[in-house]
C-alpha angles and dihedrals in degrees: 000000000000108000102138118098141168118242090248092067118106115257095238091065091049091048089057090065091045091052092049103036103016095242147045136196119227114199126206091017093148132020131240093263091057090047090052091049091050092051090049093049095047100037098087092048092048090053091055097039120107124224117253127268109205143057098256102044092036133253094235100035126105113215136176136155141188087094097162088063092045106043136035088192090060088053088059091050090053089058096045103146097221094048091048090049089054091047089050091053096046103037110027095073085068104036140034090227135002129213142197109288102181142352123194149145121230119191112180110206123213109279096031114145125229114278123244109271110250149149118250088220092062087100088072124068096240121127117225140282092047138148113279114281099178141018114212132197128198111194116204109226089177129014116297113217138168088252101051100046106277107186112276112230129191104210115224095007092122084075095052127098120239095260095067113093117202120242122225091245089060093060112101119193115225112239116188139142124250109280093039125112132213111215119193143157115255096240095060113105113249145136142178114281128234115273106226093160132093095246136066120254113224126198138163116219119204118175132189123203141189109281094237094055123086113256118247090222114045102232095187090064095033091060117037113232092241089060094039091058090064097049122102115273093248093056092046090053094047089050088060104268090133134066122274090208134338107318092354109132103008124149115224088336091307126117107259095237091048089050091050088057097048106270111144102161112091089206088067095052134065117217097168111040122178090241092054092046091051092050091050094048091054097052124121105248128226115236115210113182101168143359129218139161108279134196127266115277093220114099139192102205117244122235 
């Protein structure tokens, strides 16, 4: 299983591993200066963050989100060219545009237990296997090891149905140096590992989702409009200030990015461009033939 790549590798080779195993690790994705800037941006929020209080989110894990509002360095990570190229390859067959699904920091404290194994896409009522709904990234701000809680991945589980329960021997801890990034599809089984070391494990999670699905983190409340207006166009669009399909996501019949910047006349805004219509017409369509009550998508691995 070859799913470890340098950041100089072309995205199509990396996407081959993601198609087969559900994930890939990209080494040397950001440099030491960017890591230092991230630590500086996030440090004050980590100091104020409380540890978790339940089994899923962790009882010894510090978490917080709204990272676009909190960190300009995170904004740069969101626009990482190689990651966006992978997201294009995985998501654009199924949507005209994709958007940010979630942003968050996860700092596993020493003594944290392994997280429940889950799929990120469990928030949506799709049975598995299904086409990819999200692409997630976990950026290593310090080294990820088997001892400090490196993310546990179940290779190939994005191709399983919901009745198959992972076994402990199928869980593979992510090991990667600071500055690397784990990229995976949201329907691959995974979870934070147990931190049996003496130091905290720090990661930044940035997820992208199909543009017609609701975002897990509400970006319009996470980032006030007065701040959003001053963000780069690419960040605005990833936040959701663009249409998910013709007429999908407008405000009072005005394009959302136009509305953000003060346009109120529908005659001065296009909510159904020819380009967007063409992209939508060429999408691969989901086929749903029946619905039934399915099982939970949270798993305690079997021996």
